[in-house]
C-alpha positions, 0 to 999 in steps of 0.5 A, a space after each residue: 641513487 644508482 644503487 637504489 634504482 638497481 636494487 629496485 629494478 632487481 626486486 621488480 624482476 624477481 617479483 615478476 619471475 615469482 608471479 609468472 612461476 606461480 601462474 605457470 604452476 597454477 595454470 590448470 583446472 581445479 575441479 571441485 564437486 559437491 554431491 547432495 541427496 535427499 529423501 522424499 516419502 510418497 503417500 504410496 509408501 515408496 521413497 524417492 532419492 533426489 541426487 544432485 551433483 554440482 561441479 566447479 572449476 576453481 582453476 585458471 584454465 578450461 577442463 575438456 571432455 568432462 564425464 561424471 559417473 556415479 555408480 554408488 547406487 546398486 541396482 538391486 536397491 535403487 531404480 533410476 526414475 529420471 535422469 542418468 547416473 552418468 553425464 558428459 560435457 564438452 568443457 568447463 571454463 575457469 570459474 564455471 559451474 555444471 550441475 547434474 541431477 537424477 532421481 531414484 526409487 528405493 527398493 530395499 529398507 536400511 541404511 545406505 552409505 553412498 560413495 563419491 561420484 567420479 569426474 574425469 577430465 582432460 587438460 590440454 598439457 597432459 595426455 592422461 585423463 585426470 580424475 576428481 571425486 565429489 564429496 560423499 553423502 551423509 548416510 540415508 535411512 531408506 524406507 525406515 519406519 517413522 514412529 508416530 510423533 507424540 503431541 508432547 514432543 511437538 509442543 516441546 520442540 515448539 517451546 524450545 524454538 519459540 519459547 524466548 519470543 513468547 516470554 518476551 511478548 508475554 512480559 511486554 503484554 503484561 506491562 502494557 496491561 498494567 499501564 492501561 488498566 487503572 488500579 483499584 487503590 486509585 478507584 477507591 480514592 476517587 470514590 472517597 473524594 466524591 463523598 
């Protein structure tokens, strides 16, 4: 019985040591950033790009002195309409979320491939600034010529999207119609009986 208690106590001590070691290693911020961009065509023929960057702290401690910089938008191709391409915050707590957005107006036509935004932050246990990168965006076809949509293509897309529902509704409607309307053979039998 004494050896069982000793083994149990030893196992508990080893488990406690492993948990504390894992917590000590994982006791730092873990920054994840997601960058999104969408195009909006204006009636005047201009096109705007709306960019939003969400920053998540998935770690176990607070990140301090965060700064976000997104220099992937060249000045000869885009003008900043609202917001800034850089932003700073004092801290981001563990499990916290920060969001930043800005809007650009396109000046040049063509495909644009955006680079990730850079997020730098400070950890109290390290002297050097840490860096994290956001996801990159999908290629944007800026100021592209939009061909007029053909009516057949529009109908084909509608049929592909709602075709199964239309066929089921048609079959149910036909079944109800056949059940409600009297058949001609029953009508002829009723006329013959009256004679």
